[in-house]
C-alpha positions as CSV (number, residue, x, y, z in Angstrom):
1,M,51.7,51.9,-4.2
2,I,53.4,52.8,-0.9
3,K,57.1,53.7,-1.0
4,V,59.1,53.9,2.2
5,L,62.1,56.1,1.7
6,P,64.8,57.9,3.8
7,F,63.9,61.4,5.0
8,Q,64.9,64.3,2.8
9,P,65.1,67.9,3.9
10,A,62.1,68.8,1.8
11,D,60.1,66.3,3.9
12,Q,60.5,68.4,7.0
13,A,57.2,70.3,7.1
14,P,54.8,67.5,6.0
15,A,56.5,64.9,8.2
16,K,56.4,67.1,11.3
17,A,52.7,68.0,10.5
18,L,51.7,64.3,10.2
19,I,53.3,63.4,13.5
20,L,51.9,66.4,15.4
21,D,48.4,65.7,13.9
22,G,48.6,62.2,15.3
23,L,49.6,63.5,18.7
24,V,46.7,65.9,18.8
25,E,44.4,63.0,17.8
26,H,45.6,60.9,20.7
27,W,46.0,63.6,23.3
28,G,43.4,66.1,22.3
29,F,46.0,68.9,22.5
30,L,49.5,69.7,21.5
31,D,52.5,70.9,23.5
32,E,55.1,71.6,20.8
33,G,57.7,72.1,23.5
34,L,57.7,68.4,24.1
35,N,58.7,67.6,20.5
36,P,62.0,69.5,19.8
37,D,63.4,66.7,17.7
38,L,60.7,67.6,15.0
39,D,62.1,71.1,14.5
40,D,65.1,69.7,12.6
41,I,64.5,66.0,11.8
42,A,67.6,65.6,9.7
43,T,69.9,66.7,12.6
44,S,67.8,65.0,15.3
45,Y,68.1,61.6,13.6
46,A,71.5,62.0,12.0
47,D,72.9,59.0,14.1
48,G,69.9,56.8,13.2
49,I,67.4,56.7,10.4
50,F,64.1,58.5,9.8
51,L,61.8,57.1,7.1
52,V,58.8,58.5,5.4
53,A,56.1,56.5,3.7
54,W,54.8,58.0,0.4
55,Q,51.6,57.4,-1.5
56,D,51.6,59.3,-4.7
57,D,52.9,62.7,-3.8
58,E,51.9,62.7,-0.1
59,I,53.7,61.6,3.1
60,I,51.3,59.3,4.8
61,G,53.6,57.7,7.5
62,T,56.8,58.1,9.4
63,G,59.0,56.0,11.6
64,A,62.5,56.3,12.9
65,F,65.2,54.6,15.0
66,R,68.1,55.9,16.9
67,P,70.9,54.0,18.6
68,Y,70.1,53.1,22.2
69,S,73.1,51.0,22.9
70,E,75.7,49.1,20.9
71,K,73.3,46.4,20.0
72,Q,69.9,48.1,20.5
73,V,67.9,50.7,18.6
74,E,64.9,52.6,19.9
75,I,62.0,52.8,17.5
76,V,60.3,56.3,17.7
77,R,58.0,58.6,15.7
78,M,55.9,55.8,14.2
79,S,52.9,57.6,12.7
80,V,50.4,56.8,10.0
81,K,47.8,59.2,8.6
82,K,44.5,58.5,10.4
83,D,42.3,57.6,7.4
84,L,45.0,55.1,6.1
85,R,45.6,53.1,9.3
86,R,45.1,49.3,9.4
87,R,46.2,48.9,5.9
88,G,49.7,47.6,6.6
89,I,51.6,50.9,6.2
90,G,52.9,50.9,9.8
91,R,54.1,47.3,9.2
92,Q,55.9,48.4,6.0
93,I,57.6,51.2,7.9
94,L,58.6,49.0,10.8
95,D,59.8,46.2,8.5
96,E,62.1,48.7,6.7
97,L,63.3,50.2,10.0
98,L,64.3,46.8,11.3
99,R,65.9,45.8,8.0
100,R,68.1,48.9,8.1
101,A,68.9,48.3,11.8
102,I,70.0,44.7,11.1
103,K,72.1,46.0,8.2
104,A,73.7,48.5,10.6
105,G,74.6,45.6,13.0
106,Y,71.9,46.0,15.6
107,E,70.3,42.9,17.2
108,E,67.4,44.2,19.3
109,A,64.8,46.9,19.2
110,I,63.0,48.7,22.1
111,L,60.2,51.3,22.2
112,E,57.6,52.8,24.4
113,T,54.1,54.1,23.9
114,T,51.3,55.4,26.1
115,E,49.6,52.8,28.2
116,S,46.0,53.9,27.1
117,W,46.7,53.6,23.4
118,Q,45.5,50.0,23.1
119,D,45.5,50.0,19.2
120,V,49.2,50.9,19.3
121,I,50.0,48.3,21.9
122,D,48.2,45.7,19.9
123,F,50.1,46.6,16.8
124,Y,53.5,46.1,18.5
125,L,52.4,42.9,20.2
126,N,51.1,41.5,16.9
127,Y,54.4,42.4,15.3
128,G,56.3,40.3,17.8
129,F,57.4,42.8,20.4
130,E,57.0,41.8,24.1
131,I,56.1,44.1,27.0
132,T,59.0,44.5,29.4
133,H,57.3,46.9,31.9
134,Y,55.0,49.7,32.6
135,A,56.0,53.1,34.2
136,D,54.4,56.5,34.6
137,G,51.5,55.8,32.2
138,D,53.8,54.3,29.5
139,V,54.3,50.7,28.3
140,Y,57.8,49.5,27.2
141,F,58.5,46.9,24.6
142,R,61.5,44.9,23.4
143,K,62.0,42.7,20.3
144,K,65.0,40.4,20.7
145,S,66.6,39.0,17.6
146,I,65.2,41.5,15.1
147,S,66.6,39.4,12.3
148,D,63.7,37.0,12.9
149,E,61.4,39.1,10.7
């Protein structure tokens, strides 16, 4: 059974490792200087929420949001362990993120991902996000009325 829970300080090292492993998988290399928010997740996401998905005693997924505007949250740091993808874990994390965003009074969610990551793009499109634009190798999404889920 998968449990999606708020980040705790003891989750720091495994959550960071999971996200960085996913970045290496997608990019083929890692520039840790581009990920300073992962050095202190609790502080970096203190004004939003950072969730971790657990299976047994292992963190297998992450996802977060931070306020973007008064009514919008930005979804970030969505990651699922490679061998467990396409099993609904990402959807569970995103469901919980949006549930918490609604509870906090937000109405809309935005996010961006790399334009060449077609599986990720398909995930968000299938979830109900719409593409707003492309820029500098990234694709940008919006989901209006997040309470529709």
